[in-house]
Each structure stands twice: as structure tokens, then as C-alpha cells.
N, C-alpha and C positions, 0 to 999 in steps of 0.2 A: 779344370774349369776354364773355358776359353772366353767367357763373357762375364760381365758384372751381374750381381744377383738381382738388382732392381730395374735398371734401365737397359739391361742386355747389351752393354757396350763391349766391343771386342778388346781383349787384352793384347798387348804386344808381348809375344813369346820370346824367350831368351835366344833361341836359334833361328828366329824368323828373319827372312830376307825382306828387303823393302819395307822396313818398319813404318815408314811414313804413310804407307797406304792404310795400314790398320789404324794409325793415329788419326789420319784425316777422316776415316769412316766414323770413328768415335766422336770427333768434333761435329760431323754432320748430324749424327743422331742427337747429340746435345743441342745443336742448333734447332733441330726440329721439335724436341720435347720440352726443353726449358722455356719458361714463359710461353706456354702453349696457347696459341690463338688460331682458331680455324675459321675459314671463310663461311662455312655452311655445315649443317648437320642433317639436312632434309633431303639431300641428293642420293638417289640410288643408281644414277647413271653418271659416269665421269664427265666433266666439262670438256667441251671440244678443244679449247686452247687454254690450258691451265698455265698460270704464271710460274716461273722458276721458284722452287721452294714453297709453292702453295700447299696448304694443308686443309684437309676436309675430314669430317667424321662421316663415315660411310653409313647411310641409312639402311633400313631393313630391305630385304628382297633385292639386293644390289645386282646389277647386270653388267655385261661387258667385261671390261678389265677389272671391275670391282666385284665381280661375282664371287660369292663365298667369303667376302671380307666384311660382313655386317658388323657395325660397332667399332671397327678398327680405325686407326688414323691413317689416311691416305696422304702420302708425301710425294709431290711431283719433283723429280730431281734428275737432271741430265737426260731428259727426254723419256723418262719412264716412271712408273709408279712403284713406290715402296710402301709397305704396310707395316705399321707399328701396333703391337698389341698392348692396350692399356692395362695397367694394374689397378686393383681396387683402391679408390681414394684419389686417383689422378683427377686433376681439374683442368678445365679448358675454357677459354673465353670465345664465345661464338660471335664473331664480328657482325654478321648479318642481322643478328637479333639483339645484340648488346646485352647478353645474359651470360652468366657463368654456369657451367654444368660440371657434374661430378660423375665419375664412373663407379657404379655400385658393385660391380662384379658381373652384372648381367646387362645393364643398359646405362645410358647417360641420363642423369636426372638433374633438373634445375636445382641450383644451390639454394634458391629461395624456398623451394619445397622441402629441402632437407633441413632447414633451420627451424626446428621445433621448440627450441629453448633459447630465450634471451633473458639473462639474469643480471641483476644489479647494474643496469644501465644508468649512467649519470645524466645523459641527455637523449631525447628521442624527438625528432621533428618529422612530421608527416606532411609533405607539401610545403613546408616552411622551415625556418631555422629556430630550433630551441635555444634557450639561453638560461643563465643561472636563475633569473626571476621566473621563468616558465620552462622548467626542465622537460616538460612534455608539451608540445605544441603541434597543432594540426590545422591545416588550411584545406577545407573540403566543402562540398555542397550537401552531402548526405552522409550519415553514419548509422550503422545498424548494429543492434545488440539483439540476439535471439537466444532463447533457451536451448540447451543441449537436450535433444529428445531422448526418451528412454531407449529407443532402438539404437542410439549411438553411444550408449553407456552412461547417459545422464539421467536426471530425474524429471525433466520437463519444466523445472522451475528456473526462474532467473531473478536473483535478488542483488541489487546494486548497493553495496555497503560503503558508506563514507564515515569517517570517524574524526573527531577533534580531541585535543588533549584534555581540556577541562571546560567547565561550565562557562567561564568568562571568555573563552575563545569563540571564533566564528566558524560555522560550517554552513555554507550556503551555495546556492546557484545564483550567480549574478548575470543578468541579461542586459546587454548594452545595445545602443543604437548609434552607429558611427562613433564607436569607442566611448560613449557616454552612458552611464548607468541609467536604466529605466525601471527595472524591477529586480527584486531580490527575494528569494524564498529559502528559508532554512532556519537554523538555530543561530541567531545573531546576537552574541553577547550574553545569552542565557540558554536555557534548555527548553524554552517554549517555541513551538513552531510559529513562524511569523511570515507574513507576506507584506513587503514594502514596495512602494512605487515612488518614482521621482520624475519631475518634468525637466530637470536640467542636469542630473547626475551629481548634484551637490546637496540639495535639500530633499529629505526623504520623509514620506508620510506612511504610517502604519495603516494597512487596509484590513488586515485580518490577523488574529492571534488565537492559537489553540493552547490552552493551559495544559502543561505536561502532566499535572496531577489529576485534575478533574475531567479533562477532555472538553471543557467548556470553551465555546467559540465566542470571541468578542470582536466587535467591529468598531474600532476607535473613531472612525469618521463617517459612520452610517447611522441614521436615525432608526434603529431597531430596538424595540423594547427588550430589555434583558434584566433579569433578577428583580423586576418590579412589574406588576400588572394589576388591573382592576377587575374584580370578579363581577359577572352579571347576575350571580346568584344573590338574592336579596338578603340572606342571612350570613353571607360570607362563609358558608359551609360549616357553621358552628352548631347546627342542629338544635337551635334554641329559639326558634320563631323569627319571623321577619323583622321584628323590632330590635333584635340584638345588636346594640351599638356600644354598650358600656364594657368595661374590662371584665366584669363578672356577668354571669348568665344564670338563668333559672332552670326550669324543668326541661326535660328532653322533649323535642318536637321534631318529628320527621317531616321534611319539607315536601310540598306538593310538586316541586319541579322534578321529582323522581316518580316513576310509574312502576308498580309491582306487577308481576305476571306469575302465573302458575301457583298462586297461593302463598307467595313469599310474604313474610312479615318482618317488621323492624322493631327493635327495642333499644333501650339505653344500654350502651356498652361501656359506660364510664366517662368521667369528666376530668379534664385537666383543671386543677385547682390553683387559682392565684395564691401566691404565698404558701405553697404546699410544704408539708412537713418533711418530705423526702429530701429536700435540698435546703433545709434550715429554716423554713417558715413555721407558721402556727395554725394554718387554716384547715389542715387535714391531709391525709395521705392519698397518694395516687393509686388507682387500680394498676395491677401489674402490666396489663396490655397498654394502658395509657402511658405509664412510665417508660416502657420500652420504646414507644413512638417518640416521646419527648427526648429520650437519650439519643435518638437518631437524628432529630431535626433541629436540636438546639445545642449550642456549645455548653460545656460544663458550668460556666459561670453565669449562664442565662436560663437555667432550668427552674429556678424558684419562682420567678415572676413571669407575667405575660398574659395576653388576652385569653380568657377561659374559652374552652370549646368542648363539645361532647363528641364521643365516638358512637356511631350507630352499629348495632349488632343485627345483621340480617340473617334470617333463617329460610332456607328453600322450602317451598310447599310441595304438594303432591302432584301438581300438574306436570304434563309432559309435552306441552306445545312448543313450537319453534325450536326443534332439536338441531344441534350442531355437533358433528363428529370431529374431534381434534385428537390426533395421535392415537386413533383407534377407539377412543372412548366417547360416549355420547353425553352432551351437556345440554340442559334446557334453560331457556331464558328466565332470569330471576328478577332483574331490575334494569331499567334503562332511563335515559333522560327523556322527560315528557315531550309530547308533541308540541309544536309551535313554530312560528317562522324562524328560519335559521339564517345565520350570518354567512357570508361568502367564505370567510376564513376565521377559524377560532381554535383555541387551544383549551383542552380540558385537563385538569390535574387533580389527583387525589392520592391518598395513601390507602392501601388495602392489605388485608391480612386474612389468609384462609385459616380456619380453626380445625375443622374435622376432616376435610378431604380437599383435593385440588379443585379450584374453580378456574374459569376462563374469562379473561377480558377479551371480548370479541373485537377483531379488527375488521374494518370495512375499507381496507386499502390505504389507511392513513399511515403516517409515520408514528410508531409507538416508541416512546422514550422511556425505557425501564431503568430505574436507578441511574439515570443520566446517560445511558447508552441507547442510541437510536437503533431501531430494528423494525422488521416487517413481520406481519402475520399475527395470528391469535397468540395471546400470552397466557400460558398456564401458570397459575400461582399456587404453590403447594404450601401446606402448613410449615414445612421446614424452612421456607424462604423468609419467615418472619414478616415484618412490615416491608412493603414494596412501594416505592415511589413510581407512579405511572403518570405520564403526560402523553396526550394524543394530539397531534397536529392535524387538524381536519380542514380540508378545503373542498368546496363544491358550490358552484354558482347556482343560486335560485333560478336563474334563467334556464338552466338545463336540468333542473331537479323537479320531478313530478310530485314529490311529497314535501312535507314540512318537518319531518322528524330529524332532529339532529342526531348524529350517530357516533359521537366520540365516546359515549359511555354506555356500554351494554355488558352486563355480567351474567354469565351462565353457570349453573351448578348441576351436579350430576344426579343428586337424589334428595328426597325429602329429608329434612332435618339437618342437612349440611349447613354449617354456619360460617359467616365471614364478617370481618370488621371493615368499616369504611370511615375515613376521617378527612376533614378539611377539603372537601371537593370545591373546585373553582372552575367556572366557565369564563374564559378570558377572550375578549375580542382580538382577532388577528393571530398570526403565527408568531409566538413569542418564545424566548429562551427562558424556561422556568427552571429554577435551580432545584436540585434534588431535595434540599432542605428549606424550601420556601415557606412551609407552614401555612398559616392563614393568609389568604389573599384578601385584602380589604374589599368589601362589596360596595356597590354604587350607593347603597343607602347609608353608608358611613358618613357621607357629607350632605345628605338630604335632611330636611326638617323632620 
């Protein structure tokens, strides 16, 4: 072997004359290859007056003295070109572009393109200097995150995950103006989602909070009704006549603020009894359906006492007017809120339970809050659902409304004889946050003579 295996440097042979020639040739090759920096990599035609020891990467389709030398390193030395063949893994600095390139075995590739893995970095600064307090720092005007599409081997989703060690720690997005905090969103000292704002970066006020357990939204500094409301229904939804104000009530009385359709009828579905036997009292036992509702809307220590109310049992008639098709099945109007002047914004809440077959609470484009979760569209309530808390947030200006019928309460049933229970209805002025377990909402007659 007359040359070295990697750099192809000539050996000085034992019987060789003028050994300095071979030695000098090896030095020249080392001078050309070690700390390789080329002037250009885009030329396919040699420069007219190259400098001594100038080096170039020959571009494709080379011509003239470079013809057939594509991809090789051209070295100008002693008035002529010498071409060096790169080996896979060789690197070169392209002076004209200020980039590093690597020979892949077939072409020269940018080193930045080849770097597909960066692991366990201690600092990373993009456009600025990172430090121990901010081990990742970036100074830029725009940033983009986009999902990897299915055609690229991804699933089309993008989820940005952040994690904190424990409940008492902070996980947030802090937004500043001239390096002074103005807004913070996240889990700040607990696990409830909070939005805070500041005028000076020192004093902070809570603007919004979402309870992690119930999903309930509260506005600490906003005058929005929450967990309390006044019902416009004169009997407070107790089904005991308009004069029902005392703790106890008398006979069942279905109110005139509901209108029947298609032959629907109503009957007494049971009463919550003050001081009931089920929870240690002596006034009587609760019907099973009433007990199931009380178990849902009152804490274990508050189920014995409370304002009495009755549950209405409604039975669908034989009529088939006002049909609505929901999920492929047809339901007919059974009961709705009576006609009359409507408010611009109101919330209707009630508990409802299907007994024989699914029924539908009809949506007229409002926000439907089912068991505390806001949703859109008609709500199918099946017997297996048990008692369901339904609130409807309804807005429509009378200025643009051609009728007078409030629309937050319309129940449709599928066939004659299908029964369902209704309890504690409340029509509340304004859009309010009504708790799932609100129970009886006190009516306006509660404070009237």
C-alpha cells in the first residue's frame, strides 16, 4: 500500500529517492484537508484567477477544468488544480455562506439539516442568551406550532402538555408588558384554573376561576348572579298553588304557567316531607322517586328538613302534533312554558326524570346546561339517566321577536302513556350560573304580602 487508508497520503517507501518530495506532498494534502474551509460550493466553472491554496467544492454539471469532478474538493496549487475525493463523514466550512456541510457519500449536506436529535441540553438560547434562571430563552417576533399531519406519519393532533410537581406549586402562563406582569393564566398555588390581572405587576386581582371538581365558573370581581336567583314562577316550582310560602304545603296543584299539548295530563308524583322518617324524622316516609332526588340535591346532613315541594308526574296523550325527529326517532310536544311577554334574557332550571321511555328537552338554539355541563342541541333523557338537572340559558330580544312564547322549556314524548317526572322548575331573570343542586329557587311571592 503506497498511501494511507483515510486521507490517501503518500507513504515514504524504504528505497525511495528524494524522500522529501513525498513528505512535502503529504504535508500539502494535510494542509488542504485538515480544518477544511472552502470558498464556495455552488460553482460549476473554475474561477478565473484563483488564489494560491484556494479550495472549492465543485458543484454539479461542472465544466472546463472541473469537468467530471462534481462533489470533489478542488485545490489550486502551483498553477494547477488538484482534486480530492471526500470520504463519508468529512465536514467543511463554506466561507461564502457561513455554514458547515457534511459529505454523506453522495452529496454535501448542511450540518444543521443533519442534526435531527438534540438530547439533554443544559442551555438553549434562540436569538438571545440562555442562563441558569432561564435555561431555554428565545427572542423572536413569531413562533409556530403545528400538528404533524397523518400524511407525514402523525395523527393530525397537537396537544401542548405542561406539568407541575404538586398542587401547591404554580403552573401558569405569565404575560408581561415591559417586563412587568399584567396577566397570568394557569394553576396558581392550587389545581383550579384561574385568570389573574395586574395593573402594576405587584398587586393581582382574580378575574375568573374554574373549579376543578365541578367545572363551575366564578367571577370574583364581576357582578354576576351565581348560586342564587329569584324565580319568576309564583309557586317557586313547588306545585302547591300560588300561595305556597310556608315550609309545609298542602295538596298537589299543577300551575297554569305550563301548557299541555296532545292530551298530556299531570298528577301528583310525590312530596318531599319536612322532618321525614327516611332521615330520622317522624312526619312520614318519602316516595322512592322523591328520595332519589333529595339524595342528589341535598347533602347527607340536610335531607331530613327543608321546604316541602311536590313532584309532578306527566303522562303523554294520544296527540301527534308538533313532531320533532331526534336521532332518528319522532317525539311530539307534551308540555311547554305558557305564552306571555318574554324577558330579553332568562334562565330556566328544573329536574326531570323519564320513567317509561326516552323524552326530549327541545333546544331552540340556547345553551343547555345538563348536570352542570354546557352543551348544544336537543337533550334526550332516558329512564336509565335517573334525575337530570337541566338549565337553559335563553336570550332573545323582544325587539326582534315576532311572538311572545318563551322557549326555554319544551318537553316532547314519543308515544301515548309515556310518563316523566318534573320537579322544582324555576324561571330566573337574566343569564345566571345555577348550581346542579340548587333545589327550590325562592319565588317573587316569597317576600310579597
